[in-house]
C-alpha positions in Angstrom: -6.7 17.1 2.2 -8.2 17.7 -1.8 -9.7 15.0 -3.1 -10.4 15.0 -7.1 -12.6 13.1 -9.0 -10.5 11.3 -11.6 -11.5 10.0 -15.4 -12.9 6.6 -15.3 -13.1 6.4 -11.4 -15.8 7.4 -9.2 -14.4 7.9 -5.7 -16.7 7.5 -3.1 -16.2 5.4 0.3 -17.1 1.7 -1.0 -19.5 -0.4 0.7 -17.3 -3.2 2.8 -19.3 -6.4 4.4 -19.8 -6.5 7.8 -18.0 -9.5 9.6 -21.4 -9.8 11.3 -23.3 -12.7 9.6 -27.2 -11.4 9.9 -28.6 -13.5 7.3 -27.0 -16.5 8.9 -23.7 -17.3 6.7 -20.3 -18.1 8.2 -17.3 -16.2 7.6 -13.6 -16.5 9.5 -12.2 -12.8 9.6 -8.4 -13.0 9.2 -5.2 -10.8 9.2 -2.8 -10.9 6.0 -0.8 -13.5 5.8 -3.5 -16.4 5.5 -0.4 -18.9 5.1 0.7 -18.7 8.5 -1.6 -21.0 10.0 0.1 -23.7 7.6 2.3 -23.0 9.1 4.6 -21.2 6.9 6.9 -18.2 6.6 6.4 -18.4 2.8 4.1 -20.0 0.3 4.6 -18.5 -3.0 2.5 -18.6 -6.5 -0.6 -19.7 -4.7 -3.0 -21.3 -6.9 -6.4 -22.7 -4.7 -9.4 -24.9 -6.1 -12.5 -25.7 -4.3 -12.4 -29.8 -4.1 -15.1 -31.8 -4.8 -15.2 -33.0 -1.3 -16.3 -29.1 -0.2 -12.9 -28.4 1.3 -10.5 -25.5 -0.2 -7.0 -26.8 -1.3 -4.4 -24.2 -1.7 -0.8 -24.8 -4.1 2.4 -23.3 -3.2 6.1 -23.1 -5.4 8.8 -25.1 -4.2 10.8 -23.9 -1.6 11.7 -24.2 2.1 8.2 -23.1 4.0 10.3 -22.2 7.2 12.7 -20.1 8.5 15.8 -22.0 8.9 15.8 -20.9 12.8 12.1 -21.8 13.0 11.6 -23.6 16.1 7.9 -23.9 16.1 6.8 -27.6 16.4 4.1 -27.5 14.3 6.0 -26.0 11.3 5.0 -27.6 7.8 9.0 -28.3 7.0 8.7 -30.1 10.7 12.8 -29.0 11.5 12.8 -25.8 9.4 14.5 -25.2 6.2 13.9 -28.3 4.6 12.6 -27.7 0.7 9.0 -28.7 -0.3 7.9 -30.1 -4.2 4.9 -27.9 -4.6 3.5 -28.1 -0.8 0.1 -28.6 -0.6 -2.5 -26.8 2.4 -6.0 -27.3 2.9 -8.8 -25.1 4.6 -13.1 -25.1 5.5 -12.6 -21.5 5.5 -10.2 -20.1 3.1 -8.5 -18.8 6.2 -7.5 -21.5 8.3 -4.8 -23.6 6.5 -3.3 -26.5 7.4 -0.1 -28.5 5.2 -1.2 -31.7 3.9 1.6 -32.9 2.0 3.7 -32.3 -0.8 2.6 -33.2 -4.8 6.1 -34.9 -5.5 8.8 -36.3 -3.9 12.2 -36.1 -3.7 14.1 -37.8 -7.2 15.7 -40.8 -5.6 13.6 -41.6 -3.2 11.7 -45.3 -3.3 8.5 -44.8 -5.3 9.3 -41.1 -6.2 7.0 -39.6 -8.6 9.1 -36.6 -9.6 8.7 -36.3 -13.2 11.0 -38.5 -15.1 12.1 -36.3 -17.6 13.1 -33.4 -15.4 16.5 -33.4 -14.1 17.1 -34.2 -10.5 18.5 -30.5 -9.5 15.3 -29.4 -11.2 12.8 -26.8 -9.0 8.8 -27.3 -9.5 7.2 -23.7 -9.8 4.2 -21.8 -10.4 1.7 -24.7 -10.0 -1.7 -24.1 -11.6 -4.8 -26.9 -10.2 -7.4 -27.6 -12.3 -10.6 -30.2 -12.1 -11.6 -31.3 -15.2 -13.7 -34.3 -16.2 -13.5 -36.0 -13.1 -9.6 -35.8 -12.7 -7.7 -33.0 -11.1 -4.9 -31.4 -13.4 -1.6 -30.0 -11.5 0.8 -27.7 -14.2 3.9 -26.2 -12.9 7.0 -25.3 -14.5 10.1 -28.0 -14.7 13.3 -25.8 -14.2 15.7 -28.0 -16.0 15.1 -31.0 -18.2 16.4 -34.2 -19.7 14.7 -33.2 -23.3 17.9 -31.3 -24.4 21.6 -31.5 -23.3 21.9 -27.9 -22.2 20.9 -26.4 -18.7 18.1 -23.8 -18.3 15.9 -25.7 -20.2 12.6 -24.9 -18.3 9.5 -26.5 -19.8 5.7 -26.9 -18.3 4.6 -30.1 -16.8 1.2 -31.8 -15.9 0.0 -34.2 -13.6 -3.1 -36.1 -12.7 -4.8 -37.3 -9.5 -8.4 -38.4 -8.2 -8.0 -36.3 -5.1 -6.8 -32.7 -4.4 -3.9 -34.3 -2.3 -3.2 -37.0 -5.1 -1.6 -39.5 -5.2 -0.2 -37.1 -8.6 0.9 -39.2 -11.6 3.1 -37.2 -13.7 2.1 -37.2 -17.4 5.8 -38.3 -18.7 6.5 -35.6 -20.9 6.5 -31.9 -20.7 3.6 -30.2 -22.0 5.1 -27.3 -23.2 8.7 -28.2 -24.1 11.6 -26.1 -24.0 12.0 -23.1 -26.6 15.7 -21.9 -27.7 15.9 -18.3 -27.7 19.4 -18.8 -28.9 22.2 -21.3 -29.2 23.4 -23.2 -26.2 22.0 -22.6 -23.2 19.7 -19.7 -24.2 16.4 -20.8 -23.5 12.6 -18.5 -23.5 10.8 -18.5 -19.8 8.5 -21.4 -19.9 7.2 -20.3 -16.8 3.7 -19.8 -14.8 1.2 -22.2 -16.5 -2.4 -21.1 -16.3 -5.1 -23.7 -17.7 -8.3 -22.4 -18.6 -11.5 -23.7 -20.3 -13.3 -21.9 -23.1 -16.8 -21.9 -23.7 -16.8 -24.8 -26.5 -15.0 -27.1 -23.9 -11.5 -26.8 -25.6 -8.7 -26.7 -22.9 -6.2 -24.2 -23.2 -2.9 -23.1 -21.4 -1.4 -19.8 -20.7 2.5 -19.7 -20.0 5.7 -17.9 -20.6 7.5 -14.9 -18.4 9.3 -12.0 -19.0 12.2 -13.9 -21.7 9.7 -14.6 -24.8 6.8 -13.1 -23.2 3.2 -14.8 -22.4 1.3 -17.0 -24.8 -1.4 -19.1 -24.9 -2.0 -22.9 -26.7 -4.5 -25.2 -27.2 -4.1 -28.7 -25.4 -5.2 -32.0 -26.4 -8.8 -32.6 -24.4 -6.5 -34.7 -21.8 -4.8 -31.7 -21.2 -1.4 -33.7 -21.7 0.0 -31.8 -25.0 -0.1 -28.8 -26.7 -1.5 -28.6 -30.2 -1.8 -26.1 -32.9 0.2 -22.7 -33.3 0.6 -20.4 -29.9 -0.4 -16.8 -29.8 1.1 -14.5 -27.9 -1.0 -12.4 -25.8 1.5 -10.3 -23.1 4.6 -8.9 -24.3 7.8 -10.0 -23.1 9.9 -7.8 -20.4 6.6 -6.9 -18.9 4.5 -9.6 -18.0 4.2 -13.1 -16.6 2.3 -15.4 -13.9 -1.0 -15.4 -15.9 -4.3 -16.1 -14.9 -7.8 -15.8 -16.7 -11.3 -15.6 -16.0 -14.7 -14.9 -17.8 -17.1 -12.4 -16.7 -19.7 -10.3 -18.3 -18.8 -11.6 -21.6 -15.0 -10.9 -21.6 -12.0 -12.8 -20.9 -9.6 -11.1 -18.3 -6.0 -11.4 -18.2 -4.2 -11.0 -14.9 -0.8 -10.6 -15.2 2.2 -10.1 -12.8 4.8 -7.1 -13.6 8.3 -6.2 -12.4 10.9 -8.2 -10.3 9.1 -10.6 -7.9 11.4 -11.0 -5.8 13.9 -7.7 -5.1 14.0 -8.2 -1.0 13.2 -4.8 0.3 12.6 -2.8 -2.9 10.3 -5.9 -4.5 7.8 -3.8 -6.8 5.9 -6.5 -8.2 2.1 -5.8 -9.1 -0.9 -7.1 -11.0 -2.1 -5.9 -13.7 -5.1 -6.7 -16.4 -6.4 -6.7 -19.8 -9.3 -8.0 -21.1 -10.6 -9.6 -24.5 -13.8 -11.0 -26.1 -11.6 -14.0 -27.5 -9.6 -16.2 -25.5 -6.8 -15.6 -27.7 -6.7 -12.1 -27.3 -5.9 -9.4 -28.3 -5.8 -8.1 -24.6 -6.4 -4.1 -23.8 -6.3 -2.2 -20.8 -8.6 0.4 -19.5 -7.2 2.8 -22.1 -7.6 0.5 -24.8 -3.8 -0.1 -25.2 -3.0 -3.8 -26.1 -0.8 -5.6 -23.8 1.3 -6.7 -26.5 2.1 -3.5 -27.6 6.0 -2.0 -27.1 4.2 0.6 -25.3 2.7 -1.9 -23.2 -0.7 -1.7 -21.9 -2.3 -2.8 -18.5 -4.6 -1.5 -16.4 -3.2 -2.3 -12.2 -5.3 -4.2 -10.2 -3.1 -4.7 -7.2 -0.5 -2.4 -6.5 1.5 -1.9 -3.1 0.1 0.5 -0.7 2.7 2.0 1.7 1.5 -0.7 4.7 4.1 -3.7 5.5 3.1 -5.5 2.5 5.3 -5.2 -1.1 5.1 -6.6 -4.0 2.3 -8.2 -4.4 2.1 -10.6 -7.1 0.9 -14.1 -9.1 -2.7 -14.3 -8.1 -5.3 -17.0 -8.3 -8.7 -16.1 -8.0 -11.6 -17.7 -5.9 -15.2 -17.3 -5.1 -16.7 -17.6 -2.1 -20.3 -19.1 -1.8 -21.8 -15.8 -1.5 -20.7 -15.2 -4.9 -17.8 -12.9 -3.9 -14.7 -13.3 -5.8 -11.5 -12.9 -3.8 -7.8 -12.6 -5.0 -4.9 -14.8 -3.6 -1.4 -13.9 -4.0 2.2 -13.5 -2.6 3.6 -10.4 -1.2 6.9 -9.3 1.2 6.9 -7.5 4.5 9.5 -4.9 3.9 10.6 -5.3 7.0 11.1 -9.1 6.9 12.0 -9.9 3.2 14.2 -12.9 3.4 13.6 -16.3 4.4 17.0 -16.1 6.4 19.0 -13.1 6.7 19.5 -10.4 4.5 19.7 -12.2 0.9 18.7 -15.4 -1.1 14.9 -16.5 -1.0 12.4 -14.0 -0.8 10.1 -14.7 1.7 6.9 -14.9 0.2 3.9 -15.6 2.0 0.2 -16.1 0.6 -1.9 -13.2 1.1 -6.1 -12.9 0.6 -8.3 -9.8 -0.2 -11.7 -8.9 -1.5 -11.6 -8.3 -5.3 -14.2 -6.0 -6.4 -15.7 -5.5 -10.0 -16.2 -1.3 -10.8 -17.3 -0.5 -13.9 -16.2 -3.4 -15.7 -12.5 -3.7 -14.2 -11.1 -5.7 -11.6 -9.9 -3.8 -7.9 -8.4 -5.1 -5.0 -10.5 -3.7 -2.0 -11.9 -0.9 -3.9 -8.5 0.0 -5.2 -7.4 0.3 -1.5 -4.8 -2.8 -2.2 -3.2 -5.2 0.3 -4.6 -5.3 3.9 -2.7 -5.8 7.0 -5.5 -5.1 9.5 -7.9 -7.7 9.9 -10.7 -8.3 7.4 -14.2 -9.9 7.1 -13.3 -13.1 5.5 -15.0 -15.0 3.0 -18.3 -16.4 3.5 -17.8 -20.1 3.5 -21.1 -21.7 5.0 -24.1 -20.9 6.6 -27.3 -22.6 8.2 -28.6 -23.6 4.5 -25.3 -25.6 3.9 -24.2 -29.1 4.0 -21.6 -31.5 2.3 -23.6 -34.3 3.0 -21.3 -35.9 5.7 -23.6 -36.4 8.3 -27.3 -35.3 6.8 -28.7 -33.0 5.1 -28.8 -30.2 7.9 -31.3 -27.2 6.8 -32.6 -28.6 3.7 -35.9 -30.6 3.5 -36.0 -33.8 1.0 -38.7 -34.0 -1.2 -38.9 -37.4 -2.7 -36.6 -40.5 -2.0 -32.9 -39.9 -1.6 -29.6 -42.1 -0.7 -26.8 -40.8 0.4 -23.9 -43.1 -1.0 -20.2 -42.3 -0.8 -17.4 -42.2 -3.5 -13.8 -41.4 -3.4 -13.7 -38.3 -4.6 -16.5 -36.2 -3.1 -17.1 -38.3 0.1 -20.7 -38.6 1.3 -23.6 -37.5 -1.5 -27.4 -37.1 -2.2 -28.5 -39.6 -5.1 -32.1 -39.0 -6.4 -34.6 -41.8 -6.4 -36.8 -40.3 -8.6 -37.3 -37.3 -11.1 -38.4 -33.8 -9.5 -36.7 -34.8 -5.8 -35.7 -31.9 -4.2 -33.7 -30.5 -1.1 -34.5 -27.1 -0.2 -34.2 -24.6 2.7 -35.6 -21.4 3.2 -33.3 -18.4 1.9 -32.5 -15.9 4.1 -33.1 -13.0 1.7 -35.9 -13.7 -0.8 -34.6 -11.2 -2.9 -31.0 -12.1 -3.3 -30.1 -15.4 -3.0 -27.1 -17.4 -4.0 -27.6 -21.1 -4.4 -24.9 -23.6 -5.9 -24.3 -27.2 -5.6 -22.0 -29.7 -7.2 -24.1 -31.6 -9.7 -24.0 -35.0 -11.8 -26.4 -36.1 -14.2 -29.6 -34.3 -14.6 -29.5 -32.3 -11.2 -29.6 -28.5 -10.9 -30.8 -25.6 -8.6 -34.7 -24.9 -7.3 -35.8 -21.2 -6.3 -39.6 -21.2 -5.5 -42.3 -19.4 -2.8 -46.2 -19.6 -2.6 -48.2 -21.2 -5.5 -49.0 -17.5 -7.0 -45.2 -16.6 -7.4 -42.9 -17.6 -10.1 -40.9 -21.2 -9.5 -37.4 -21.7 -11.1 -35.2 -24.4 -12.0 -32.2 -24.4 -13.3 -30.7 -27.6 -14.4 -28.4 -29.8 -16.7 -30.7 -31.1 -19.5 -30.2 -34.0 -21.4 -32.2 -33.2 -24.9 -32.0 -35.0 -28.3 -29.5 -31.6 -29.6 -27.1 -33.1 -26.5 -26.6 -31.5 -23.0 -28.0 -28.4 -22.3 -27.7 -26.0 -18.9 -31.6 -25.6 -19.5 -34.3 -23.1 -17.2 -38.0 -23.2 -16.7 -40.0 -20.9 -15.1 -43.9 -21.9 -13.9 -46.2 -20.6 -11.2 -47.1 -17.4 -13.5 -45.6 -15.9 -16.6 -43.7 -18.8 -17.5 -40.8 -20.2 -20.3 -38.0 -21.9 -20.8 -34.7 -20.6 -22.2 -31.5 -23.0 -22.9 -27.5 -22.7 -23.2 -25.6 -25.6 -25.2 -23.3 -27.2 -23.3 -20.0 -28.4 -25.2 -20.1 -31.7 -27.3 -17.4 -33.0 -25.2 -19.4 -32.3 -21.9 -19.5 -35.4 -19.8 -22.2 -35.6 -17.6 -21.2 -38.6 -15.5 -18.5 -35.9 -13.7 -19.1 -33.5 -11.2 -19.8 -30.3 -12.6 -20.6 -26.8 -10.0 -23.6 -25.0 -10.8 -24.5 -21.3 -9.0 -27.4 -19.3 -9.3 -27.6 -15.5 -8.4 -31.2 -14.1 -7.9 -31.1 -10.2 -7.5 -34.6 -9.1 -7.7 -36.4 -10.5 -10.5 -32.9 -10.5 -12.5 -31.2 -14.3 -12.5 -27.8 -15.3 -13.6 -26.7 -18.8 -14.0 -23.2 -20.8 -15.0 -22.2 -24.0 -15.0 -18.4 -24.8 -14.3 -15.7 -28.0 -13.9 -14.8 -26.4 -10.4 -15.6 -22.8 -9.8 -12.5 -21.2 -11.4 -13.7 -18.5 -13.5 -14.4 -20.5 -17.0 -17.9 -21.3 -17.4 -19.3 -24.0 -19.9 -22.4 -22.3 -20.2 -24.4 -19.2 -18.6 -27.7 -18.4 -18.7 -29.5 -14.6 -18.1 -33.2 -14.0 -17.6 -35.1 -12.1 -16.2 -38.3 -12.7 -14.0 -41.4 -11.0 -14.4 -41.9 -10.5 -10.7 -39.9 -11.4 -7.7 -40.2 -14.7 -5.8 -41.3 -12.6 -2.6 -40.4 -13.7 0.7 -39.8 -17.3 2.4 -38.4 -18.9 -0.6 -37.5 -22.1 -0.6 -34.4 -22.8 -2.6 -31.9 -25.8 -2.9 -31.4 -28.6 -5.4 -33.4 -30.5 -7.7 -32.9 -33.6 -9.3 -34.7 -33.8 -12.9 -34.3 -37.9 -13.3 -33.7 -40.5 -11.2 -29.8 -41.3 -10.3 -28.9 -37.7 -10.2 -26.5 -36.8 -7.7 -26.0 -33.4 -5.8 -23.1 -32.2 -3.4 -21.8 -29.3 -1.2 -25.3 -27.9 -1.6 -25.7 -23.8 -0.2 -28.4 -21.6 -0.3 -26.9 -17.8 1.2 -27.6 -14.1 0.5 -25.7 -13.0 -2.6 -22.9 -10.8 -1.8 -23.2 -6.7 -1.9 -21.2 -5.8 -5.0 -19.1 -2.8 -4.3 -19.8 -0.4 -6.8 -17.5 2.4 -6.5 -13.9 2.8 -5.5 -12.4 4.3 -2.7 -11.3 8.0 -2.6 -7.8 8.8 -3.3 -5.5 11.5 -2.5 -4.8 13.5 -5.4 -4.3 17.3 -4.6 -5.3 19.9 -7.0 -4.4 23.0 -5.8 -1.4 24.9 -7.8 1.4 26.0 -5.7 2.8 28.8 -8.5 5.6 29.3 -6.2 6.6 25.8 -6.2 5.8 25.3 -10.0 7.4 26.1 -12.9 6.0 26.7 -16.5 9.4 27.2 -18.2 8.2 30.3 -20.0 11.4 32.6 -19.8 14.9 32.1 -20.6 15.9 29.6 -18.1 14.4 28.0 -15.2 12.8 30.1 -12.0 15.1 30.7 -9.2 13.7 27.7 -6.9 15.9 25.3 -9.1 19.7 23.9 -8.3 21.3 21.8 -11.1 23.6 19.5 -10.2 26.0 19.1 -13.2 28.2 16.2 -12.6 29.4 15.0 -16.0 30.3 16.1 -19.3 27.0 15.2 -21.0 24.8 17.8 -22.8 23.5 19.7 -19.7 19.5 20.7 -19.8 18.1 24.1 -21.3 15.0 26.0 -21.4 13.8 26.4 -25.2 10.3 27.1 -26.6 8.5 26.8 -23.1 10.3 23.5 -22.4 12.9 21.9 -20.1 15.0 20.0 -23.3 17.5 17.5 -21.9 19.4 14.8 -23.8 19.2 11.6 -21.8 22.5 11.4 -20.0 24.8 8.3 -20.3 24.4 8.6 -16.4 22.1 6.5 -13.9 21.5 7.3 -10.3 20.9 3.4 -10.0 23.9 1.7 -8.1 26.1 1.9 -5.3 27.1 5.2 -5.2 27.4 6.4 -1.4 28.1 3.5 0.8 31.6 2.4 1.3 33.6 0.7 -1.3 31.5 2.3 -4.2 31.9 4.9 -6.9 30.0 8.1 -6.5 27.3 8.7 -9.4 28.1 11.4 -11.6 24.3 11.6 -12.9 22.8 14.9 -13.7 19.8 16.2 -11.2 17.5 19.2 -11.8 16.1 19.7 -8.0 14.4 22.0 -6.0 12.3 21.8 -2.4 9.0 20.5 -2.0 6.3 22.8 -0.6 7.0 20.9 2.7 8.4 18.0 4.2 5.0 16.8 6.1 2.1 17.8 4.4 -0.1 16.5 1.3 1.5 17.3 -2.2 1.9 16.4 -5.6 4.7 16.9 -8.0 3.6 16.8 -11.7 5.3 16.7 -15.4 4.1 16.4 -19.3 7.1 14.6 -20.5 7.6 13.9 -24.1 10.3 11.5 -25.0 9.8 10.1 -28.3 11.9 6.8 -28.1 9.9 5.0 -30.5 8.8 1.4 -30.4 10.7 -2.2 -30.2 14.3 -1.0 -30.8 16.3 -1.4 -27.8 17.3 1.6 -26.1 18.3 0.6 -23.1 17.6 2.4 -20.3 17.0 5.7 -21.9 14.7 7.3 -19.6 13.1 11.0 -18.4 10.8 12.0 -15.3 10.3 12.7 -11.7 12.5 12.2 -9.1 11.7 12.6 -4.8 15.1 12.7 -3.9 17.4 12.2 -0.4 21.0 11.3 -1.5 22.4 9.3 -4.6 21.5 5.8 -2.7 18.0 7.0 -1.6 15.4 8.2 -3.9 12.1 7.1 -6.0 12.3 8.0 -9.4 9.2 7.9 -12.0 10.3 7.6 -15.5 9.2 7.0 -19.1 11.4 4.5 -19.7 12.8 2.0 -22.4 13.2 -1.4 -21.2 14.7 -3.9 -24.3 11.8 -3.7 -26.6 9.1 -2.2 -24.5 8.1 1.3 -23.1 7.3 1.4 -19.7 6.6 3.7 -16.9 8.5 2.7 -13.7 8.8 3.9 -10.7 11.6 2.8 -8.6 13.3 3.1 -5.1 16.7 2.6 -4.2 17.8 2.3 -1.0 20.3 1.3 1.3 20.0 -2.2 2.6 22.5 -4.6 4.3 25.3 -3.0 3.1 24.6 -2.5 -0.4 22.3 -0.3 -2.4 19.3 -2.4 -3.3 17.0 -1.0 -6.2 13.4 -2.0 -7.6 10.6 -0.6 -9.4 6.7 -1.1 -10.2 4.9 -0.5 -13.3 2.1 2.0 -13.4 0.1 2.8 -16.6 0.9 2.5 -20.4 3.1 5.5 -21.6 3.0 7.7 -24.9 5.1 9.5 -27.1 3.6 12.2 -24.6 2.9 11.1 -20.8 1.8 12.6 -17.7 3.8 11.5 -14.7 2.6 12.1 -11.3 4.0 11.8 -7.7 1.8 12.3 -4.8 3.2 12.7 -1.1 1.6 12.3 2.2 3.0 11.8 5.4 2.3 9.0 7.7 3.1 10.4 11.0 2.1 7.2 12.9 5.1 5.4 10.8 7.0 8.5 10.7 7.1 8.1 6.6 7.3 9.9 3.3 4.3 7.7 1.1 4.8 8.5 -2.4 2.4 7.0 -4.8 2.9 7.0 -8.7 0.4 8.4 -11.2 0.6 8.3 -15.1 -1.4 9.1 -17.7 -1.0 8.8 -21.8 -2.0 11.9 -23.6 -6.0 11.3 -24.1 -6.4 9.1 -22.0 -7.3 8.5 -17.9 -4.9 8.7 -14.8 -3.9 5.5 -14.0 -3.0 5.0 -10.0 0.4 2.9 -9.5 2.1 1.5 -6.2 3.6 3.7 -3.2 6.8 3.7 -2.0 7.8 5.2 1.2 11.0 7.1 2.9 12.1 7.2 6.3 10.4 10.7 7.9 13.7 11.9 9.3 14.7 12.4 5.4 15.0 15.6 4.1 13.2 15.4 0.4 14.2 17.3 -2.9 12.0 17.1 -5.9 12.9 17.6 -9.5 13.9 16.0 -13.2 16.1 13.7 -14.3 16.7 12.6 -17.8 19.3 9.1 -17.6 20.0 6.3 -18.2 21.5 5.6 -21.6 23.6 2.2 -22.4 22.5 1.5 -25.8 21.0 3.2 -28.9 21.0 6.9 -30.7 20.9 9.4 -27.8 17.2 10.6 -27.4 15.8 13.7 -25.4 13.6 14.6 -22.7 11.0 17.5 -23.0 9.4 18.8 -20.2 6.5 21.1 -20.6 6.1 22.0 -17.1 6.6 21.2 -13.8 3.7 21.9 -11.3 3.4 21.1 -7.5 -0.5 20.9 -6.0 -1.1 21.2 -2.5 -4.3 20.2 -0.5 
């Protein structure tokens, strides 16, 4: 096959961490879905936190967790198809999870903690877990409230607890109340909350969905109420499921696109934009804003042709080596529903490595969801302790006591200043040391007397609290970063310090969720050498430390995986449209009285038809499609090839022109095809890679979203025949004029299907008729 180097991507096999643990680290291999160990068949919209007790906790949307026919006596529902009210699971390694209960009890039961302002029939969706100033905060959607007399008045709620498992106490009123989109039962979708702490310590909440867009609003310090005017950060009709983290001076907005729940044709995916300001504007890799009508978004997580489709609604966690992991739900295309062939989509929890390459996040170096065994997150090692049964490998210097509290369990409390707990770092040049700290505690790294020694700690100064560093034992110095005015030193915070060679990065967070209160970056004048001792330091008596680890910092992936992108032009299977009509390889299916395509001035000019391939056409009782098609044979049925066109379709911006589109099609029949189009979807313009297929006696269709379109957009579908699974794999690529190629998701078609390829211009329901102009149709082989 031919492999091309694409603009903006370096195509080299990535360095993948081994499952071995030569440096004393602990990791558990896994196979997706990880929620099967809860055990649960579905665990949608997952949110994850590392509790101050040192365990990991995950929270899912309210659904039955198991199939009705599930006979597993260990099933988290005990007897199968029983709804849960935000189920909670616990893990020591992010791989093996165990059910520990629900956040809420059913309304009407004795002592129920169900939100009093929610209707009894309300669903509780999209949980987001946070820890702020000694308090766990759980945000969620309440689908039906008592705030208005109308139905569908969804809102965001919030509950607090002293521990990750509760008991949870609802705040008593919505954080963000119902938002009317019109009279009667017409409410914007106030869904999918995600809280974040800005660098000044203020609390913010992202919320919203397709109807109404995604917004961010400031919260009161207690997180219970929205204040001020919200700001739209992502356009309606494209994004939902926001999750935001800060990295390298940017805030990164992760948003899910397309339909979460279309069964076997679910094309949900995750796209990202970034901004220097928490409130935006967020832009993609090409600089296109996420609020633009021709909506931006850089794909981060797409389906890749294996068992998993519709991966989305993610959270992000960081393991003890500093490696990020994306946690999300997806659908097994061979088992898409919790029961039968309709109803609740079965969306278990998956997890995969999240890599940062050239300033953008990619899942497994852009390989997408995994279905085979993977090395798991680093969850411990030789130098790791929760202090439950001593200090482990850490040697104490100075007096330490080991009291307990209800939140963290057993922890270490210093008896005097400069008390330390240290162990030998596995690799003196690449260290990740971290701990939960309270008071003037921090991290220390050092070696022999003639080498630098470094301490980074939470310091009390006349100017207020700071994150401070000090280097001694050589050229020294001190740098600091102020902590927010509302910083509470008597609450647990997480401090992580990474040393790579001579470069040091430190950050202090509430709970390791990617929203640091302060960061420090410094460069040592020389390395620490070998036999580095690292661990915790107390700068004052009474400072506390818990969940201490010293491990080898993760090896970053710096290059993306190779991508199939054939580049050898097959002239015989291509057409530049330079003649009076298209060449002899084409067949035009004229099945309506709409304006036909013509070849004019080197282009196929095709007014958008009122017809559409989507819909039930060939199955019993269906109305046959009258959509026109311009088709030809691909170069072969079982090789690697690509088809490409340059499409100009000026649908303007913002105007509702549902669903006028033009693009490429890979066609088997009117109910089995994939289609890559620049399409007007309400006020947005998107590149949608859609699929329709027969399923359970009906035509099932869905789509996945690729890159931002322009007035002129390049569209490409790459074909690979998967002999092992006897399937045609088809991946979408798009590029705006002047931009970079953007890799989209994969749809599959049965291996025995005889494919045709070609062009479409259809879907008009509203607005003035627009015209698709195709500059060429090119086929590439490899």
